[in-house]
C-alpha positions as CSV (number, residue, x, y, z in Angstrom):
1,X,52.4,58.5,155.3
2,X,55.4,60.5,153.0
3,X,57.7,62.9,154.4
4,X,55.8,65.7,152.5
5,X,52.4,64.3,153.8
6,X,50.6,66.0,156.7
7,X,48.0,64.7,159.2
8,X,44.5,66.4,159.3
9,X,43.4,65.3,162.5
10,X,43.2,68.2,165.2
11,X,42.6,70.8,162.6
12,X,39.4,72.9,163.3
13,X,36.3,72.6,160.6
14,X,36.1,75.5,158.4
15,X,33.7,77.8,159.8
16,X,30.0,77.0,159.1
17,X,29.5,80.6,159.0
18,X,31.8,81.4,156.1
19,X,29.8,81.7,153.0
20,X,31.7,81.5,149.3
21,X,31.2,84.8,147.4
22,X,32.3,85.9,143.9
23,X,34.3,89.1,143.7
24,X,31.1,90.9,142.6
25,X,29.0,89.4,145.0
26,X,31.8,90.7,147.9
27,X,31.5,94.3,146.1
28,X,28.1,94.4,146.4
29,X,27.9,93.3,149.9
30,X,30.7,95.6,151.0
31,X,28.7,98.3,149.2
32,X,25.8,97.5,151.1
33,X,27.0,97.1,154.8
34,X,29.4,100.3,154.2
35,X,27.2,102.6,152.7
36,X,29.4,103.3,150.1
37,X,29.4,103.3,146.1
38,X,30.1,100.0,144.2
39,X,33.1,101.8,142.6
40,X,34.3,102.4,146.3
41,X,33.7,98.7,147.5
42,X,35.7,97.3,144.3
43,X,38.3,99.7,145.1
44,X,38.4,98.3,148.7
45,X,38.2,94.8,147.5
46,X,41.3,95.4,145.0
47,X,43.5,96.9,147.8
48,X,42.7,94.1,150.0
49,X,43.9,91.6,147.3
50,X,47.0,93.5,146.2
51,X,47.8,94.1,150.3
52,X,47.2,90.2,150.5
53,X,49.2,89.6,147.3
54,X,52.2,91.8,148.8
55,X,52.3,90.1,152.1
56,X,52.4,86.8,150.9
57,X,54.8,87.2,147.8
58,X,52.3,86.0,145.4
59,X,49.0,86.8,143.8
60,X,45.7,86.1,145.1
61,X,43.8,88.1,143.0
62,X,42.2,85.0,141.5
63,X,41.3,83.6,144.6
64,X,37.9,83.2,145.9
65,X,36.6,85.5,148.6
66,X,34.1,84.7,151.3
67,X,32.2,86.8,154.1
68,X,35.2,86.3,156.4
69,X,37.0,88.2,153.8
70,X,34.4,90.6,153.5
71,X,34.5,91.2,157.1
72,X,38.2,91.7,156.9
73,X,37.8,94.1,154.5
74,X,35.1,95.9,156.0
75,X,37.0,96.3,159.2
76,X,40.5,96.9,157.6
77,X,39.7,99.4,154.9
78,X,36.2,101.1,155.9
79,X,38.2,104.0,157.5
80,X,40.4,105.0,154.5
81,X,38.5,107.9,152.7
82,X,38.3,106.6,149.1
83,X,35.9,109.5,148.2
84,X,39.0,112.1,148.4
85,X,41.4,109.7,146.7
86,X,42.9,108.2,149.7
87,X,45.0,105.0,149.3
88,X,46.0,102.7,152.1
89,X,49.5,104.4,151.9
90,X,47.8,107.6,152.4
91,X,45.7,106.7,155.1
92,X,48.1,105.2,156.9
93,X,50.1,108.2,156.8
94,X,47.2,110.3,157.9
95,X,46.8,107.5,160.8
96,X,50.6,108.0,161.8
97,X,49.6,111.7,162.3
98,X,46.6,111.0,164.3
99,X,48.0,108.5,166.3
100,X,50.9,111.0,167.3
101,X,48.6,113.4,168.2
102,X,46.5,111.4,170.5
103,X,49.5,110.0,172.2
104,X,50.7,113.6,173.0
105,X,46.9,114.2,174.1
106,X,47.1,111.2,176.7
107,X,50.6,112.3,177.9
108,X,49.4,115.5,178.8
109,X,46.0,114.5,180.7
110,X,45.8,114.4,184.6
111,X,45.3,110.8,184.6
112,X,44.0,111.2,188.3
113,X,41.5,114.0,187.5
114,X,40.2,112.7,184.1
115,X,40.5,108.7,184.1
116,X,38.0,108.5,181.4
117,X,39.3,111.0,178.9
118,X,42.7,109.4,179.6
119,X,41.1,106.0,179.0
120,X,39.6,107.7,175.7
121,X,43.1,109.0,174.4
122,X,44.9,106.1,175.1
123,X,42.3,103.7,173.3
124,X,42.7,106.2,170.0
125,X,46.6,106.5,170.2
126,X,46.4,102.9,170.4
127,X,44.1,102.3,167.4
128,X,45.4,105.0,165.2
129,X,49.0,103.6,165.6
130,X,47.8,100.0,164.8
131,X,46.3,101.3,161.3
132,X,49.4,103.4,160.5
133,X,51.4,100.1,160.5
134,X,52.3,98.8,157.3
135,X,49.7,96.3,155.8
136,X,46.2,95.7,156.7
137,X,45.3,97.3,160.0
138,X,42.2,97.6,162.3
């Protein structure tokens, strides 16, 4: 084996549930799964590819997509309010405001007397803080 080669032994097999999709098929699947328009689903795919390209440092716009990508797009972009013109940066700014609000709420709750609400406020603060992070979020 040369210095540049690597062994494939021990690598997991690709997931059998991953289905290769064209960009158009991914858009149609997202539109169907999210109930959004085809135009919004196309924007979700475009943003996913742009964010992935920025994170990796090279363009992935010509890469193929699969059902795993669609699940990731749905999870990471479904909460963005595209219908009012929000883009991922706007959504992250909104998420930061929501995270701060939920964190303040969680800090003000009597944890002993309201454990359920405390847990909900903590969960919401964490979720919105994760969404506020730069890049793709939950």
